[in-house]
C-alpha positions as semicolon CSV with decimal commas, in nm:
position;residue;x (nm);y (nm);z (nm)
1;M;5,076;6,618;1,584
2;I;5,440;6,705;1,679
3;L;5,413;7,006;1,395
4;I;5,094;7,148;1,593
5;L;5,297;7,110;1,923
6;V;5,610;7,292;1,805
7;L;5,411;7,597;1,638
8;G;5,211;7,593;1,952
9;G;4,852;7,528;1,805
10;F;4,707;7,350;2,111
11;G;4,782;7,668;2,310
12;Y;4,588;7,863;2,024
13;L;4,324;7,608;2,047
14;D;4,273;7,608;2,420
15;T;4,269;7,987;2,411
16;Y;4,010;7,974;2,130
17;L;3,789;7,734;2,318
18;R;3,809;7,918;2,627
19;T;3,622;8,215;2,469
20;F;3,330;7,995;2,449
21;T;3,342;7,773;2,770
22;E;3,525;7,752;3,095
23;N;3,340;7,434;3,206
24;I;3,613;7,184;3,334
25;I;3,419;6,907;3,163
26;V;3,279;7,036;2,819
27;L;3,644;7,215;2,753
28;P;3,857;6,879;2,734
29;L;3,593;6,705;2,552
30;V;3,558;6,948;2,273
31;F;3,960;7,016;2,279
32;F;4,002;6,641;2,227
33;G;3,720;6,591;2,005
34;I;3,877;6,849;1,754
35;I;4,230;6,703;1,807
36;V;4,078;6,361;1,699
37;L;3,884;6,523;1,421
38;I;4,224;6,694;1,289
39;Q;4,407;6,362;1,322
40;T;4,170;6,196;1,115
41;I;4,125;6,431;0,832
42;V;4,545;6,418;0,805
43;G;4,540;6,029;0,824
44;L;4,255;5,981;0,585
45;P;4,493;6,013;0,266
46;F;4,760;5,753;0,406
47;S;4,465;5,526;0,495
48;Y;4,313;5,571;0,154
49;Y;4,679;5,506;-0,014
50;S;4,725;5,182;0,199
51;T;4,375;5,069;0,139
52;F;4,352;5,108;-0,254
53;V;4,700;5,116;-0,353
54;I;4,924;4,892;-0,140
55;E;4,636;4,630;-0,048
56;E;4,533;4,624;-0,407
57;K;4,877;4,555;-0,521
58;Y;4,889;4,236;-0,339
59;G;4,534;4,138;-0,365
60;F;4,406;4,187;-0,026
61;N;4,161;4,462;-0,095
62;K;3,776;4,377;-0,090
63;M;3,657;4,713;-0,024
64;D;3,511;4,999;-0,288
65;R;3,559;5,346;-0,235
66;K;3,176;5,405;-0,104
67;M;3,256;5,134;0,185
68;F;3,574;5,297;0,244
69;F;3,446;5,647;0,326
70;L;3,101;5,496;0,498
71;D;3,337;5,300;0,738
72;S;3,542;5,620;0,815
73;I;3,223;5,812;0,888
74;K;3,105;5,525;1,090
75;G;3,422;5,497;1,280
76;L;3,428;5,890;1,353
77;I;3,046;5,850;1,481
78;L;3,118;5,562;1,697
79;S;3,414;5,740;1,869
80;A;3,248;6,030;1,922
81;V;2,948;5,819;2,122
82;I;3,205;5,635;2,315
């Protein structure tokens, strides 16, 4: 997120989204939705590593890969609904 801030990504995203809508309710919802989606995509490999390398090393992992990805998708859907 700091890299996006320093490189001006938030301004580019805002300018791009304003070409589609100027609605004061829709614009921030879509803006933050895209930011959360980017953050989730960037954080997914770290979460995967944490679950399947570190937790398996100490015997805490009870999850398979299919369940991991399904839980990630369910979390995104639940976040979008809320």
